[in-house]
Backbone as CSV, one residue per row, in Angstrom:
resi,resn,N_x,N_y,N_z,CA_x,CA_y,CA_z,C_x,C_y,C_z
1,MET,148.204,-44.570,-280.059,147.740,-44.643,-278.731,146.970,-46.220,-278.619
2,GLY,146.685,-46.784,-279.816,146.142,-47.841,-279.250,146.768,-49.253,-278.553
3,ARG,148.222,-48.608,-278.669,148.911,-50.318,-278.394,149.004,-50.028,-276.677
4,PHE,148.536,-49.388,-276.026,148.436,-48.953,-274.458,147.132,-49.595,-274.094
5,ARG,147.192,-50.387,-272.783,145.838,-51.173,-272.636,145.802,-50.130,-271.311
6,SER,144.030,-50.326,-270.984,143.969,-49.669,-269.675,142.300,-50.229,-269.378
7,THR,141.973,-50.080,-267.962,141.097,-50.943,-267.631,139.636,-49.879,-267.790
8,ARG,140.185,-48.651,-268.278,138.644,-48.109,-268.626,139.303,-47.209,-269.973
9,SER,138.197,-47.118,-270.560,138.274,-46.035,-271.893,138.525,-44.543,-271.696
10,VAL,139.409,-44.022,-272.829,139.673,-42.441,-272.525,138.169,-41.937,-272.882
11,GLY,137.966,-41.008,-272.314,136.539,-39.869,-272.579,136.366,-38.764,-272.748
12,LEU,135.545,-38.479,-273.573,135.221,-36.862,-273.552,134.133,-36.363,-272.893
13,HIS,134.608,-35.058,-272.049,133.571,-34.652,-270.961,133.452,-33.306,-271.152
14,GLN,132.370,-32.761,-270.442,132.097,-31.457,-269.987,132.136,-31.189,-268.570
15,PRO,132.973,-30.214,-268.392,133.102,-29.935,-266.894,131.783,-29.970,-265.965
16,GLN,131.964,-29.866,-264.810,130.705,-29.508,-264.225,130.779,-28.045,-263.739
17,VAL,129.462,-27.437,-263.611,129.227,-26.036,-263.660,128.756,-25.795,-262.222
18,ASN,129.162,-25.095,-261.530,128.804,-24.052,-260.167,127.795,-22.885,-260.853
19,GLU,127.056,-22.953,-260.970,125.936,-22.116,-261.545,126.034,-20.709,-260.967
20,HIS,126.424,-20.534,-259.733,126.341,-19.519,-258.824,127.581,-18.749,-258.648
21,HIS,128.436,-19.171,-259.376,130.104,-18.837,-259.548,130.401,-18.544,-260.948
22,LEU,129.125,-18.403,-261.880,129.816,-18.359,-263.337,129.983,-16.579,-263.917
23,GLN,129.806,-15.985,-262.745,130.286,-14.367,-262.981,131.305,-14.103,-262.558
24,ALA,132.125,-15.092,-261.853,133.393,-14.933,-261.124,134.330,-14.586,-262.023
25,THR,135.547,-13.793,-261.908,136.129,-13.141,-263.027,137.337,-14.199,-263.739
26,GLY,137.328,-14.100,-264.972,138.057,-14.960,-265.649,139.578,-14.665,-265.638
27,LEU,140.136,-14.640,-266.889,141.443,-14.241,-266.967,141.758,-13.176,-266.628
28,PRO,143.038,-12.516,-266.081,143.195,-10.988,-265.898,142.763,-10.471,-266.890
29,ALA,142.641,-9.045,-266.891,143.046,-8.321,-268.049,144.123,-7.986,-268.877
30,ASP,145.321,-8.257,-267.829,146.631,-8.171,-268.466,147.168,-9.415,-269.098
31,GLY,146.207,-10.380,-269.241,146.568,-11.339,-269.872,147.577,-12.512,-269.425
32,ARG,147.660,-12.418,-267.700,148.528,-13.208,-267.108,147.406,-14.664,-266.704
33,LEU,148.041,-15.975,-266.435,147.058,-16.926,-265.662,147.978,-17.243,-264.958
34,ARG,147.388,-17.841,-263.465,147.854,-18.432,-262.397,147.937,-19.757,-262.139
35,LEU,148.461,-20.524,-262.278,148.434,-21.971,-262.188,148.762,-22.516,-260.702
36,LEU,148.329,-23.811,-260.310,148.637,-24.204,-258.980,148.334,-25.924,-259.096
37,SER,149.430,-26.283,-259.015,149.521,-27.695,-258.862,149.645,-28.422,-257.245
38,PHE,148.744,-29.247,-256.877,148.696,-29.481,-255.358,148.347,-31.135,-255.184
39,ASN,149.032,-32.063,-254.761,148.704,-33.421,-253.847,148.263,-33.163,-252.710
40,ILE,147.212,-33.166,-252.545,146.527,-32.880,-251.432,146.100,-33.955,-250.336
41,GLN,146.812,-35.287,-250.764,146.924,-36.278,-249.633,145.374,-36.698,-248.876
42,VAL,144.403,-36.611,-249.771,143.142,-36.752,-249.573,142.562,-35.819,-248.404
43,GLY,143.354,-34.604,-247.868,143.034,-33.844,-246.768,143.767,-34.183,-245.553
44,ILE,144.960,-35.150,-245.666,145.609,-35.673,-244.317,146.694,-35.154,-244.240
45,SER,146.946,-34.399,-242.993,148.199,-33.543,-242.565,149.439,-34.572,-242.135
46,THR,150.256,-35.142,-242.945,151.564,-35.612,-242.276,152.500,-34.712,-242.252
47,GLU,153.316,-34.827,-241.110,154.521,-34.109,-240.313,155.683,-34.803,-240.136
48,ARG,155.684,-35.845,-240.096,157.041,-36.798,-240.005,156.800,-38.286,-240.937
49,TYR,157.702,-38.585,-240.778,157.575,-39.782,-241.794,156.646,-40.838,-240.683
50,ARG,156.998,-40.773,-239.892,156.065,-41.829,-239.061,154.591,-41.629,-238.869
51,HIS,154.412,-40.737,-239.287,152.815,-40.181,-239.414,152.112,-41.427,-240.626
52,TYR,153.013,-41.802,-241.895,152.604,-42.547,-242.660,152.240,-44.178,-241.944
53,VAL,152.640,-44.280,-240.840,152.323,-45.610,-240.105,150.910,-45.102,-239.246
54,THR,151.369,-43.940,-238.250,150.703,-43.834,-237.380,149.341,-43.295,-237.492
55,ARG,149.227,-42.582,-238.569,147.980,-41.888,-239.429,147.678,-42.697,-240.691
56,SER,148.015,-43.814,-241.020,147.608,-44.551,-242.407,146.042,-44.837,-242.051
57,TRP,145.781,-45.029,-240.785,143.948,-45.365,-240.319,143.260,-44.245,-241.550
58,GLN,143.699,-42.990,-241.248,143.028,-41.606,-242.010,142.700,-42.067,-243.423
59,HIS,143.600,-43.064,-244.326,143.131,-43.135,-245.694,142.121,-43.921,-245.562
60,LEU,141.510,-44.889,-244.899,140.427,-45.655,-244.590,139.158,-44.918,-243.970
61,LEU,139.466,-44.391,-243.292,138.362,-43.815,-242.178,138.619,-42.136,-241.881
62,PRO,137.261,-41.822,-241.739,137.116,-40.040,-241.571,137.855,-39.730,-240.478
63,HIS,138.326,-38.288,-240.459,138.892,-38.058,-238.847,138.350,-36.749,-238.735
64,ASN,138.501,-35.857,-237.730,138.375,-34.422,-237.458,138.980,-33.485,-237.972
65,GLY,140.321,-33.815,-238.380,140.901,-32.843,-238.912,140.997,-32.528,-240.563
66,ARG,140.578,-33.568,-241.203,140.228,-33.119,-242.583,139.379,-32.352,-243.175
67,ALA,138.200,-31.647,-242.401,137.407,-30.513,-243.147,138.068,-29.332,-242.891
68,GLY,139.265,-29.156,-241.882,140.042,-28.206,-241.385,141.183,-27.850,-242.516
69,ASN,142.156,-28.880,-242.898,142.709,-29.098,-244.045,142.238,-28.470,-244.942
70,LEU,140.971,-29.131,-245.349,140.295,-28.716,-246.826,139.899,-27.274,-246.670
71,GLN,139.597,-26.992,-245.518,139.066,-25.396,-245.417,140.570,-24.234,-245.945
72,LYS,141.888,-24.972,-245.530,142.694,-24.271,-245.879,143.290,-23.976,-247.039
73,ILE,143.159,-25.634,-247.470,143.614,-25.533,-249.156,142.336,-24.613,-249.749
74,GLY,141.328,-24.481,-249.595,140.176,-23.633,-249.960,140.421,-22.482,-250.391
75,GLU,141.135,-21.941,-249.255,141.510,-20.626,-248.752,142.806,-20.235,-249.799
76,LEU,143.603,-21.196,-250.056,144.746,-21.063,-250.647,144.374,-20.748,-252.390
77,LEU,143.640,-21.736,-252.480,143.059,-21.793,-253.935,142.668,-20.648,-254.470
78,GLY,142.031,-19.918,-253.995,141.222,-18.535,-254.519,142.083,-17.689,-255.077
79,ASP,143.463,-17.650,-254.773,144.220,-17.056,-255.515,144.631,-17.093,-257.019
80,PHE,143.857,-18.274,-257.609,144.900,-18.831,-258.804,143.241,-18.972,-259.861
81,ASP,143.612,-19.446,-260.693,142.979,-19.304,-262.399,142.718,-20.908,-262.803
82,LEU,143.377,-22.021,-262.296,143.505,-23.231,-262.929,143.966,-24.066,-262.167
83,VAL,143.871,-24.844,-261.149,144.266,-25.819,-260.376,144.423,-27.157,-260.825
84,ALA,145.233,-27.743,-260.779,145.508,-29.188,-260.791,145.816,-29.943,-259.437
85,LEU,144.508,-30.760,-258.981,144.637,-31.585,-257.936,144.956,-32.978,-257.998
86,GLN,145.899,-33.517,-256.877,146.223,-34.953,-257.394,145.871,-35.241,-255.673
87,GLU,145.631,-36.992,-255.941,145.303,-37.724,-254.425,144.058,-36.707,-253.593
88,ALA,142.858,-36.740,-254.029,141.763,-36.442,-253.791,140.621,-37.338,-253.943
89,ASP,139.578,-37.204,-253.043,138.523,-38.403,-252.868,137.406,-37.593,-253.444
90,GLY,137.023,-38.684,-253.985,135.889,-38.681,-254.772,134.372,-38.560,-254.072
91,GLY,134.175,-38.844,-252.665,133.286,-38.939,-251.923,132.924,-40.419,-251.522
92,SER,133.861,-41.041,-250.418,133.503,-42.107,-250.031,133.552,-42.256,-248.244
93,LEU,133.748,-43.114,-247.988,133.770,-43.328,-246.067,134.704,-42.104,-245.274
94,ARG,135.981,-42.408,-245.888,136.882,-41.849,-245.233,136.931,-40.333,-245.375
95,SER,136.095,-39.805,-246.596,136.195,-38.226,-246.620,134.500,-37.776,-246.241
96,GLY,133.986,-38.775,-245.294,132.678,-38.448,-245.073,131.745,-38.115,-246.270
97,TYR,131.824,-38.811,-246.919,130.948,-39.006,-248.505,131.190,-37.393,-249.306
98,VAL,132.259,-36.788,-248.991,132.254,-35.735,-249.587,133.360,-35.670,-250.833
99,ASN,132.788,-35.079,-252.282,133.531,-34.972,-252.985,134.627,-34.273,-253.031
100,GLN,136.076,-34.302,-252.823,136.706,-33.271,-252.309,136.782,-32.416,-253.472
101,VAL,136.850,-32.514,-254.515,136.952,-31.931,-255.762,136.004,-30.928,-255.789
102,GLU,134.846,-30.969,-255.929,133.770,-30.654,-256.073,133.667,-29.622,-254.674
103,HIS,133.711,-30.144,-253.573,134.081,-28.991,-252.486,135.079,-28.199,-252.612
104,LEU,136.278,-28.712,-253.152,137.143,-27.234,-253.237,136.811,-26.160,-254.254
105,ALA,136.270,-26.779,-255.155,135.721,-25.802,-256.272,134.768,-25.019,-255.791
106,GLN,133.692,-25.403,-254.638,132.799,-24.407,-253.836,133.832,-23.404,-253.025
107,LEU,134.727,-23.963,-252.239,135.592,-22.968,-251.158,136.431,-21.983,-252.229
108,GLY,136.607,-22.253,-252.981,137.541,-21.550,-254.105,137.033,-20.573,-255.174
109,ALA,135.236,-21.145,-254.999,134.546,-20.067,-256.087,134.733,-20.429,-257.581
110,PHE,135.445,-21.394,-257.939,135.789,-21.964,-259.332,134.420,-22.333,-260.295
111,PRO,134.069,-21.725,-261.066,133.168,-21.802,-261.833,132.683,-23.144,-262.302
112,TYR,134.155,-23.773,-263.046,134.165,-24.981,-263.560,134.853,-26.272,-262.669
113,TRP,134.554,-27.291,-262.697,135.305,-28.234,-262.363,135.195,-29.637,-262.922
114,TYR,136.330,-30.760,-262.730,135.693,-31.814,-263.264,136.925,-32.831,-262.216
115,GLN,136.213,-34.158,-261.812,136.813,-35.032,-261.027,137.089,-36.332,-261.731
116,GLN,138.608,-36.715,-261.851,138.615,-37.999,-262.869,138.899,-39.432,-261.586
117,LEU,138.143,-40.171,-261.696,138.169,-41.202,-260.638,139.203,-42.565,-261.014
118,ASN,140.019,-42.628,-260.670,141.241,-43.221,-261.549,141.282,-44.850,-260.519
119,ARG,140.682,-44.732,-259.201,140.736,-46.119,-258.702,139.787,-45.908,-257.724
120,ASN,138.558,-46.894,-257.990,137.300,-47.065,-257.491,137.292,-48.328,-256.448
121,LEU,137.049,-47.841,-255.280,137.133,-48.675,-254.270,135.778,-48.787,-253.598
122,GLY,134.770,-48.304,-254.080,133.585,-48.272,-253.632,133.733,-47.075,-252.433
123,ARG,132.907,-47.456,-251.299,132.281,-46.585,-250.246,133.585,-46.241,-249.340
124,PHE,134.606,-47.018,-249.787,135.966,-46.963,-249.211,136.842,-45.884,-249.582
125,ALA,136.938,-45.939,-250.758,138.059,-45.088,-251.276,137.494,-44.526,-252.648
126,GLN,137.642,-43.287,-253.310,137.615,-42.902,-254.556,138.990,-42.028,-254.909
127,HIS,139.850,-42.821,-255.351,141.309,-41.848,-255.764,140.991,-41.246,-256.807
128,SER,141.419,-40.075,-256.960,140.837,-39.118,-258.133,141.948,-38.036,-258.097
129,ASN,141.788,-37.352,-259.267,142.493,-36.276,-259.627,141.698,-35.461,-259.866
130,GLY,141.653,-34.042,-259.962,140.879,-32.741,-260.268,141.287,-31.918,-261.189
131,VAL,140.298,-30.736,-261.263,140.723,-29.556,-262.186,139.748,-28.769,-261.874
132,LEU,140.132,-27.524,-261.444,139.145,-26.708,-261.178,139.645,-25.133,-262.102
133,SER,139.024,-24.607,-262.510,139.023,-23.494,-263.560,138.097,-22.384,-263.395
134,ARG,138.763,-21.181,-263.389,137.796,-20.052,-263.652,137.428,-19.867,-265.120
135,LEU,138.067,-20.310,-266.219,137.732,-20.484,-267.498,137.208,-21.898,-267.973
136,LYS,136.195,-21.254,-268.930,135.496,-22.622,-269.547,136.327,-23.693,-270.546
137,PRO,136.368,-24.618,-270.453,137.533,-25.108,-271.371,136.815,-25.490,-272.641
138,GLN,137.039,-25.500,-273.908,136.527,-25.841,-275.179,136.623,-27.263,-275.339
139,HIS,137.361,-27.986,-274.056,137.301,-29.481,-274.606,137.770,-29.912,-273.327
140,LEU,137.576,-31.417,-272.953,138.301,-31.641,-271.728,137.932,-33.374,-272.066
141,GLU,139.546,-33.949,-271.878,139.123,-35.551,-272.176,139.858,-36.214,-270.568
142,ASP,139.231,-37.375,-270.694,139.697,-38.159,-269.333,140.626,-39.340,-269.762
143,HIS,142.040,-39.424,-269.429,142.726,-40.548,-270.310,143.135,-41.381,-268.798
144,PRO,142.581,-42.735,-268.863,143.618,-43.219,-267.603,145.037,-43.586,-268.673
145,LEU,146.052,-43.631,-267.841,147.446,-44.016,-268.159,147.715,-45.328,-268.421
146,PRO,148.757,-45.566,-268.991,149.289,-46.694,-269.184,149.946,-47.487,-267.919
147,GLY,150.150,-48.660,-267.615,150.773,-49.390,-266.661,149.673,-50.037,-265.712
148,PRO,149.596,-50.129,-264.372,148.421,-50.623,-263.535,147.689,-49.909,-263.213
149,ALA,146.416,-50.097,-263.241,145.364,-49.232,-263.043,145.541,-48.334,-261.774
150,GLY,144.885,-47.077,-262.436,144.968,-46.219,-261.128,145.723,-44.980,-261.387
151,ARG,146.147,-44.581,-262.472,146.884,-43.361,-262.689,146.228,-42.979,-263.821
152,GLY,145.798,-41.615,-263.693,145.609,-40.951,-264.977,145.720,-39.585,-265.157
153,ALA,145.296,-39.037,-266.353,145.663,-37.550,-266.840,144.621,-37.044,-267.458
154,ILE,144.337,-35.405,-267.077,142.815,-34.850,-267.317,143.686,-33.760,-268.941
155,LEU,143.525,-33.763,-269.800,143.727,-33.042,-270.947,142.311,-31.946,-271.034
156,VAL,142.929,-30.680,-270.967,141.856,-29.564,-271.408,142.541,-28.579,-272.321
157,ARG,141.467,-27.835,-273.309,141.861,-27.117,-273.968,141.199,-25.843,-273.855
158,PHE,141.932,-24.766,-273.990,141.201,-23.418,-273.973,141.616,-22.737,-275.646
159,GLY,140.837,-22.331,-276.374,140.652,-21.817,-277.625,140.592,-22.741,-278.621
160,GLU,140.894,-22.505,-280.036,140.713,-23.233,-280.987,142.236,-23.256,-281.512
161,GLY,141.998,-23.936,-282.720,143.271,-24.210,-283.785,144.648,-24.002,-283.240
162,GLU,145.526,-23.721,-284.035,146.999,-23.967,-283.699,147.413,-22.685,-282.689
163,ASP,146.637,-21.800,-282.301,146.792,-20.981,-281.091,146.310,-21.488,-279.659
164,ALA,145.612,-22.628,-279.380,144.571,-22.920,-278.512,145.908,-23.283,-277.442
165,LEU,145.637,-23.290,-276.201,146.528,-23.515,-275.066,146.000,-25.131,-274.450
166,ILE,147.013,-26.076,-274.588,146.910,-27.450,-274.093,147.151,-27.512,-272.719
167,VAL,146.566,-28.138,-271.964,146.875,-28.171,-270.327,146.615,-29.598,-270.122
168,VAL,147.820,-30.765,-269.784,147.508,-31.822,-269.147,147.988,-31.763,-267.609
169,MET,146.867,-32.385,-267.179,147.369,-32.621,-265.375,147.258,-34.098,-265.070
170,MET,148.234,-34.617,-264.326,148.449,-35.835,-264.092,149.174,-36.136,-262.626
171,HIS,149.128,-37.628,-262.792,149.724,-37.798,-261.533,150.406,-39.235,-261.899
172,LEU,151.676,-39.021,-261.800,152.673,-40.039,-262.783,152.811,-41.393,-261.662
173,ALA,153.448,-42.516,-262.253,153.621,-43.909,-261.385,154.962,-43.566,-260.810
174,LEU,154.995,-44.239,-259.785,156.570,-44.199,-258.900,157.897,-44.935,-259.855
175,GLY,157.593,-46.172,-260.446,158.507,-46.556,-261.427,158.469,-46.195,-262.640
176,SER,160.032,-45.762,-262.942,160.515,-45.343,-263.914,160.086,-45.908,-265.399
177,LYS,159.925,-47.421,-265.445,159.425,-47.843,-266.570,158.407,-47.132,-267.399
178,THR,157.391,-47.866,-265.781,155.887,-47.147,-266.412,155.968,-45.727,-266.475
179,ARG,156.619,-45.291,-265.598,156.637,-43.437,-265.967,156.933,-43.190,-267.441
180,ALA,157.956,-43.833,-268.027,158.346,-43.423,-269.225,157.238,-43.981,-270.316
181,ARG,156.338,-45.195,-269.890,155.220,-45.156,-271.083,154.179,-44.162,-270.924
182,GLN,153.768,-44.072,-269.374,153.089,-42.857,-269.239,153.185,-41.241,-270.096
183,LEU,154.690,-41.242,-269.646,155.207,-39.677,-270.748,155.147,-39.835,-272.243
184,ALA,155.237,-41.084,-272.554,154.840,-41.138,-274.102,153.860,-41.398,-274.456
185,TYR,152.813,-41.458,-273.662,151.374,-41.111,-274.132,151.143,-39.825,-274.198
186,ILE,151.530,-39.358,-272.984,151.030,-37.685,-273.035,151.754,-36.837,-273.921
187,ARG,152.843,-37.565,-274.539,153.652,-36.841,-275.344,152.836,-36.768,-276.872
188,GLU,152.351,-37.963,-277.190,151.153,-38.389,-278.354,150.464,-37.205,-278.127
189,LEU,149.675,-37.188,-276.850,148.716,-36.279,-276.703,148.708,-34.882,-277.284
190,ILE,150.006,-34.019,-277.052,150.111,-33.058,-276.753,151.258,-32.434,-277.972
191,GLY,151.703,-32.911,-278.837,152.778,-33.119,-279.924,151.932,-32.015,-280.840
192,GLY,150.656,-32.101,-281.252,150.216,-31.241,-282.102,149.939,-29.852,-281.677
193,TYR,150.193,-29.850,-280.783,149.913,-28.151,-280.207,151.323,-27.536,-279.960
194,ARG,151.064,-26.084,-279.836,152.322,-25.137,-279.885,152.337,-24.625,-278.291
195,HIS,151.395,-24.333,-277.680,151.329,-23.767,-276.571,150.946,-24.780,-275.311
196,GLN,151.484,-25.508,-274.688,151.573,-26.474,-273.771,151.825,-26.382,-272.424
197,ILE,151.005,-26.728,-271.239,151.666,-26.734,-269.771,151.280,-28.336,-269.339
198,LEU,152.168,-28.973,-268.780,152.305,-30.303,-268.021,152.256,-29.924,-266.621
199,MET,151.082,-30.320,-265.809,150.894,-29.892,-264.434,151.046,-31.586,-263.668
200,GLY,151.420,-31.432,-262.466,151.118,-32.642,-261.660,152.071,-32.819,-260.657
201,ASP,151.817,-33.937,-260.135,152.894,-34.740,-259.053,153.488,-35.801,-260.174
202,MET,154.610,-35.837,-260.534,155.537,-36.395,-261.785,156.284,-37.222,-261.137
203,ASN,156.314,-37.808,-259.810,157.054,-38.477,-258.994,158.639,-38.511,-259.355
204,THR,159.163,-37.466,-260.292,160.702,-37.778,-260.827,161.119,-36.075,-260.737
205,HIS,162.201,-35.971,-260.766,162.981,-34.412,-261.013,163.098,-34.103,-262.779
206,ALA,163.265,-32.899,-262.569,162.775,-31.834,-263.463,163.818,-32.320,-264.620
207,ASN,165.132,-32.988,-264.488,166.259,-33.393,-265.221,165.760,-34.459,-266.123
208,ASP,165.012,-35.099,-265.397,164.884,-36.484,-265.795,163.436,-36.587,-267.000
209,LEU,162.733,-35.487,-266.813,161.545,-35.097,-267.257,161.819,-34.514,-268.616
210,LEU,163.009,-33.701,-268.676,163.334,-32.794,-269.879,164.454,-33.104,-270.759
211,ASP,165.352,-33.954,-269.786,166.490,-34.668,-270.720,166.482,-36.037,-270.785
212,HIS,165.973,-36.694,-270.247,165.784,-38.335,-270.365,164.520,-39.069,-270.181
213,SER,163.533,-38.152,-270.716,162.123,-38.934,-271.088,161.565,-38.573,-272.422
214,PRO,160.249,-39.053,-272.835,159.659,-39.308,-273.955,159.694,-37.507,-274.355
215,LEU,159.296,-36.414,-273.359,159.334,-35.282,-273.701,160.617,-34.392,-274.189
216,ARG,161.651,-35.322,-273.895,162.797,-33.935,-274.427,163.034,-33.573,-275.514
217,ASP,162.056,-33.703,-276.841,162.219,-33.029,-277.898,161.362,-31.948,-278.076
218,LEU,160.593,-31.719,-276.835,159.693,-30.505,-276.974,159.897,-29.210,-276.485
219,GLY,161.302,-29.067,-276.069,161.914,-27.905,-275.721,161.247,-27.401,-274.356
220,LEU,160.405,-28.055,-273.480,159.656,-27.524,-272.375,160.560,-27.066,-271.501
221,VAL,160.117,-26.291,-270.476,160.893,-25.166,-269.406,160.130,-25.834,-268.030
222,ALA,161.180,-26.016,-267.255,160.570,-26.497,-265.552,161.274,-25.173,-264.894
223,PRO,160.245,-24.232,-264.756,160.960,-23.128,-263.945,161.355,-23.169,-262.150
224,GLN,160.411,-24.086,-262.074,160.456,-24.406,-260.516,161.604,-25.419,-260.089
225,VAL,162.335,-25.542,-259.546,163.498,-26.393,-259.204,163.405,-26.686,-257.249
226,GLU,162.823,-26.022,-256.933,162.681,-26.122,-255.193,162.021,-27.521,-255.072
227,ALA,162.448,-28.274,-253.907,161.873,-29.431,-253.136,160.638,-29.235,-253.024
228,THR,159.651,-30.198,-253.205,158.339,-30.225,-252.576,158.411,-31.232,-252.164
229,PHE,158.866,-32.250,-251.696,158.484,-33.411,-250.718,159.722,-33.947,-249.996
230,PRO,159.481,-34.315,-249.120,158.353,-34.344,-248.131,158.100,-32.870,-247.407
231,SER,156.780,-32.422,-247.133,156.509,-31.221,-246.860,157.253,-30.355,-245.361
232,TRP,157.517,-31.292,-244.656,158.275,-30.627,-243.451,159.298,-30.751,-243.369
233,ARG,160.216,-31.513,-244.554,161.640,-31.248,-244.830,161.659,-31.677,-246.337
234,PRO,161.559,-30.298,-247.308,161.539,-30.677,-248.345,162.875,-31.253,-248.989
235,GLN,163.032,-32.521,-249.671,164.206,-32.731,-250.331,164.196,-33.108,-251.601
236,ARG,163.150,-33.305,-252.237,162.860,-33.944,-253.646,161.612,-33.079,-254.430
237,CYS,162.293,-32.663,-255.481,161.360,-31.868,-256.488,160.615,-32.635,-257.461
238,LEU,159.325,-33.185,-256.979,158.511,-34.071,-257.449,157.565,-33.143,-258.190
239,ASP,156.733,-32.230,-257.922,155.760,-31.428,-258.572,156.343,-30.344,-259.217
240,HIS,155.612,-30.516,-260.887,156.016,-29.724,-261.480,155.083,-29.200,-262.324
241,ILE,155.347,-27.887,-262.919,154.365,-27.243,-263.915,155.155,-26.983,-264.971
242,LEU,155.232,-27.595,-266.161,155.936,-27.516,-267.542,155.740,-26.427,-268.239
243,LEU,156.355,-25.841,-269.023,155.438,-24.556,-270.003,156.498,-24.888,-271.055
244,SER,155.564,-24.862,-272.493,156.433,-24.466,-273.830,156.725,-23.238,-273.491
245,PRO,158.084,-23.211,-274.610,158.603,-21.779,-274.793,157.758,-20.431,-275.072
246,SER,156.853,-20.856,-275.752,156.131,-19.888,-276.228,155.309,-19.167,-275.059
247,LEU,155.113,-19.693,-273.902,154.896,-19.119,-272.786,155.548,-18.136,-272.138
248,THR,155.231,-17.180,-271.483,156.267,-16.141,-271.048,156.236,-16.488,-269.322
249,LEU,157.098,-16.919,-268.507,157.213,-16.841,-267.022,157.132,-15.734,-266.443
250,GLU,156.245,-15.578,-265.660,156.080,-14.111,-264.644,156.586,-14.244,-263.348
251,ARG,156.534,-15.479,-262.745,157.089,-15.958,-261.293,156.599,-17.279,-261.200
252,VAL,157.286,-17.853,-260.530,157.138,-19.310,-259.613,157.615,-19.381,-258.182
253,GLU,156.809,-20.534,-257.660,157.002,-20.123,-256.539,156.543,-21.575,-255.734
254,VAL,157.235,-22.128,-254.578,156.763,-23.308,-254.050,156.235,-22.803,-252.815
255,LEU,154.737,-23.029,-252.644,153.983,-22.340,-251.306,154.437,-22.872,-250.121
256,ALA,154.941,-22.408,-249.180,155.306,-22.678,-247.872,153.752,-23.032,-247.172
257,GLN,153.341,-24.191,-247.342,152.091,-24.501,-247.229,151.823,-26.149,-246.540
258,PRO,152.500,-26.677,-245.318,152.600,-28.107,-245.418,151.419,-28.340,-244.799
259,ILE,150.421,-28.632,-245.625,149.059,-29.191,-245.491,149.129,-30.747,-245.763
260,SER,149.563,-31.169,-246.701,149.820,-32.256,-247.129,151.008,-32.933,-246.827
261,ASP,151.520,-34.041,-247.629,152.918,-34.143,-247.283,153.618,-33.806,-248.654
262,HIS,152.936,-33.193,-249.655,153.519,-32.612,-250.713,153.631,-31.061,-250.520
263,LEU,153.956,-30.345,-250.947,154.160,-28.566,-251.319,153.310,-28.759,-252.335
264,PRO,152.452,-27.412,-252.538,151.943,-26.730,-253.809,152.921,-26.107,-254.751
265,VAL,152.799,-26.318,-255.911,153.793,-25.248,-256.866,152.770,-24.143,-257.684
266,ALA,153.033,-23.040,-257.510,152.495,-21.882,-258.146,153.463,-21.400,-259.182
267,VAL,152.351,-21.009,-260.186,153.425,-20.482,-261.467,152.375,-19.192,-262.282
268,GLU,152.855,-18.316,-262.541,152.121,-17.029,-263.137,152.650,-16.973,-264.701
269,ILE,152.127,-16.972,-265.197,152.564,-17.085,-266.805,151.783,-15.818,-267.662
270,ARG,152.499,-15.517,-268.904,151.587,-14.289,-269.465,151.249,-15.093,-270.801
271,LEU,150.332,-14.863,-271.157,149.755,-15.757,-272.452,149.909,-15.023,-273.811
272,PRO,150.155,-15.582,-274.985,150.689,-15.017,-276.065,149.332,-14.532,-276.443
273,ASP,149.964,-13.202,-277.372,148.621,-12.358,-277.793,147.660,-12.953,-278.565
274,ALA,147.606,-14.185,-279.062,146.568,-14.945,-279.578,145.689,-15.352,-278.763
275,LEU,146.112,-15.793,-277.278,145.495,-16.322,-276.162,145.190,-14.981,-275.189
276,THR,143.922,-14.228,-275.821,143.786,-13.177,-274.659,142.490,-13.258,-274.185
277,VAL,142.025,-12.671,-273.075,140.937,-12.623,-272.520,139.476,-12.502,-273.591
278,ASP,139.710,-11.766,-274.664,138.895,-11.747,-275.697,138.638,-12.918,-276.639
279,THR,139.623,-13.649,-277.015,139.580,-14.670,-277.173,139.340,-15.841,-276.638
280,LEU,139.174,-15.841,-275.301,138.827,-17.314,-274.660,137.512,-16.897,-273.908
281,PRO,136.377,-17.363,-273.964,135.056,-17.039,-273.531,135.496,-17.562,-272.051
282,VAL,134.681,-16.750,-271.201,134.636,-17.119,-269.746,133.509,-17.798,-269.195
283,LEU,132.318,-17.283,-269.945,130.916,-17.295,-269.385,130.360,-18.167,-270.452
284,SER,129.304,-19.206,-269.975,128.619,-20.109,-270.937,128.132,-19.186,-271.996
């Protein structure tokens, strides 16, 4: 992995903890895990292509509708156990100095959360990814991705040994060559694990990821094929939750929640017997 250069280094971290939510329920007793990936566009509601121009100022300055949009997202998140967020703001002028990952963790009553700051523009913007979890990760890594600065992946591990569950949450580049380098990097991270989940805004279609990328030898499954972008008239399937064959799919849905310019993707899986509520600790 040393051949990839970045302006910041890989870091090992502990998730932030909401102490008053530590008694929240962990994995369901039946061993199902509910996953959501959502590019929230820093709380901006986009309903037409022209809004990218007419509402572009909202990427720089606070606006009245952002709090209401975040409230809607927070209500949505309450139905899930593990959430990947893309295009969140870490607390700058445009968000009213609100760390949106922390705020959504509070709204959704998640005990554990982590904000990955990928592009720091000081008081003007804090471009971030985020993870929200009802289950305490045994391990969390912050990875800058290859290519121009500003893209990252968060790796979390639940459980130990060969039966650990590895989850990588990401926001990939628009360009195919850079995206291939990023996927090669992620392929190296997860190659030694049997149970794998990849979540995020991957900016390409599932067949590109599964058949024409460095992931192609892993046998991953892309259960969701419905379009997610743009949210007001979905035409492209850019947001994914990819699963290793060892994980049993129970349900998949693209949620009709046009809060952002992307629609959220929801997946429910059944964990292998070795990854049950008894083997994955929920509380500290």
